[in-house]
C-alpha positions as CSV (number, residue, x, y, z in Angstrom):
1,M,44.5,78.1,100.6
2,E,45.6,81.6,101.2
3,R,48.8,82.9,99.6
4,E,51.5,84.5,101.6
5,A,52.4,88.1,100.8
6,P,55.7,88.4,98.9
7,I,57.3,90.7,101.5
8,A,56.4,88.2,104.3
9,S,57.9,85.3,102.3
10,L,61.1,87.3,101.8
11,R,61.3,88.1,105.5
12,R,60.8,84.4,106.3
13,L,63.6,83.5,103.8
14,F,66.0,86.2,104.9
15,P,65.4,86.9,108.6
16,L,67.3,90.1,109.0
17,R,66.7,91.6,112.4
18,P,66.0,95.3,112.9
19,C,67.7,97.5,115.5
20,G,71.3,96.7,114.6
21,M,70.9,93.0,114.9
22,L,72.8,91.1,112.2
23,P,72.8,87.4,111.3
24,V,76.0,85.6,112.2
25,G,76.3,84.0,108.8
26,L,76.4,87.4,107.1
27,L,79.1,88.7,109.4
28,L,81.1,85.4,109.0
29,A,80.9,85.8,105.2
30,L,82.0,89.4,105.4
31,W,84.9,88.5,107.7
32,I,86.1,85.7,105.4
33,G,85.9,87.9,102.3
34,W,87.6,90.9,104.0
35,G,90.4,88.6,105.2
36,C,90.9,87.2,101.7
37,A,91.1,90.7,100.3
38,L,93.6,91.9,103.0
39,G,95.7,88.8,102.4
40,L,95.7,89.4,98.7
41,V,96.7,93.0,99.1
42,A,99.5,92.1,101.6
43,G,100.8,89.4,99.2
44,L,100.8,91.8,96.3
45,A,102.6,94.5,98.3
46,W,105.4,92.1,99.3
47,L,105.7,90.4,95.8
48,D,105.7,93.7,93.9
49,A,107.3,96.4,96.0
50,A,108.1,98.5,93.0
51,W,104.4,98.7,92.1
52,V,103.6,99.9,95.7
53,H,106.5,102.4,95.5
54,G,105.2,103.8,92.2
55,L,101.7,104.1,93.6
56,L,103.0,106.0,96.6
57,V,105.1,108.3,94.4
58,R,102.1,109.1,92.2
59,L,99.9,109.6,95.3
60,Q,102.5,111.9,96.8
61,A,102.7,113.9,93.5
62,W,98.9,114.2,93.6
63,Y,99.1,115.7,97.1
64,G,101.2,118.4,95.6
65,V,103.5,118.7,98.6
66,G,106.8,117.6,97.1
67,L,108.9,114.5,97.5
68,N,110.1,114.9,101.1
69,P,107.1,116.4,103.1
70,P,106.7,116.3,106.8
71,L,105.4,113.0,108.2
72,P,101.7,113.9,108.4
73,L,101.7,114.8,104.7
74,R,103.4,111.6,103.4
75,S,101.4,109.1,101.4
76,D,103.2,106.2,103.0
77,F,102.1,107.4,106.4
78,H,98.5,107.6,105.2
79,L,98.7,104.1,103.7
80,H,100.0,102.7,107.0
81,I,97.1,104.4,108.8
82,V,94.5,102.9,106.4
83,T,96.0,99.4,106.3
84,S,96.4,99.2,110.1
85,L,92.8,100.5,110.6
86,L,91.4,97.9,108.2
87,A,93.5,95.0,109.7
88,V,92.5,95.9,113.3
89,L,88.8,96.2,112.3
90,W,89.1,92.8,110.5
91,L,90.6,91.2,113.6
92,G,87.9,93.0,115.7
93,L,85.1,91.5,113.5
94,G,86.6,88.1,114.0
95,T,86.9,88.7,117.7
96,R,83.2,89.8,117.8
97,L,82.2,86.6,116.1
98,F,84.4,84.1,118.1
99,A,85.3,85.8,121.4
100,P,83.2,88.9,121.9
101,R,84.2,89.5,125.6
102,L,87.8,90.2,124.5
103,L,86.9,93.3,122.4
104,P,88.5,95.8,121.9
105,W,91.9,94.7,123.2
106,L,92.4,91.3,121.6
107,P,92.5,92.7,118.0
108,V,95.0,95.4,119.1
109,A,97.2,92.7,120.8
110,L,97.0,90.5,117.7
111,F,97.9,93.3,115.3
112,A,100.9,94.5,117.3
113,P,103.2,91.6,116.3
114,I,102.0,91.8,112.7
115,A,103.0,95.4,112.4
116,I,106.3,94.9,114.2
117,S,107.2,91.8,112.2
118,D,106.3,93.6,108.9
119,E,108.7,96.5,109.7
120,L,111.4,94.1,110.9
121,A,111.1,92.1,107.7
122,Q,111.8,95.3,105.8
123,L,115.2,95.5,107.3
124,G,116.3,92.5,105.2
125,S,114.6,93.7,102.0
126,V,116.4,95.5,99.2
127,E,113.3,97.1,97.8
128,R,111.7,98.2,101.1
129,S,112.9,100.3,104.0
130,F,112.4,100.4,107.7
131,E,111.1,103.8,109.0
132,W,109.7,104.8,112.4
133,G,107.1,106.9,110.7
134,D,105.5,103.7,109.5
135,Q,105.1,102.5,113.1
136,I,103.6,105.9,114.0
137,G,101.1,105.5,111.1
138,D,100.2,102.0,112.4
139,L,99.6,103.5,115.9
140,V,97.4,106.2,114.5
141,G,95.4,103.6,112.6
142,V,95.0,101.5,115.8
143,A,94.0,104.6,117.8
144,I,91.2,105.3,115.2
145,A,90.1,101.7,115.3
146,I,89.6,101.5,119.1
147,P,86.4,103.6,119.2
148,L,85.1,101.7,116.2
149,L,85.8,98.4,118.0
150,L,83.9,99.7,121.1
151,L,80.9,100.3,118.8
152,L,81.3,96.8,117.2
153,R,81.2,95.4,120.7
154,R,77.7,96.9,121.2
155,L,76.4,95.3,117.9
156,E,73.9,92.5,118.6
157,V,74.6,89.4,116.6
158,G,72.1,86.7,116.1
159,R,70.4,87.1,119.5
160,K,66.7,87.0,120.1
161,R,65.1,90.3,120.9
162,P,62.7,90.7,123.8
163,G,59.3,89.5,123.0
164,Y,60.5,87.2,120.2
165,K,58.7,83.9,120.0
166,A,60.3,81.0,118.2
167,A,58.2,78.9,115.9
168,T,56.4,76.1,117.7
169,S,54.8,72.8,116.7
170,S,51.0,72.7,116.2
171,S,50.5,70.6,119.3
172,P,50.4,72.5,122.6
173,T,53.0,71.6,125.3
174,R,51.8,70.1,128.5
175,D,51.9,72.0,131.7
176,R,54.3,70.1,134.1
177,R,53.3,71.3,137.5
């Protein structure tokens, strides 16, 4: 009995595809983990607004541009860009897994009410404030995400490549002519 090479047995156990092809299970696990992390960060931001404000003040001081810089130099603006980019990409990964034909516009359409409701909810908060600059930061993050969503649409997920032959049984199939 001939032993199988270790690399071949690993490839059989973990069938990762070359040329940008990714297993659906890996993307699903990434999507779930990423969603949990985003939810945790959003929950912490709403539960402890003072901590977020302190973080933004420290970040602004690290920038070295003073307390009231123009919009493109504000740490809050940058935080909105990053969070909207990550949220839209997360929605895009979910769309790629469950409704790939709707990329790139479904994630943008799903994110718009989230961003708007977040800003409107700040109107009733004592610790947070509504600012149009936050909406502009969200729009910039979405604009950065759109080309990345178009690339995500091109990613092949769990499909057979040309020339791929599935495992067969040991008995040959009959010709049915």
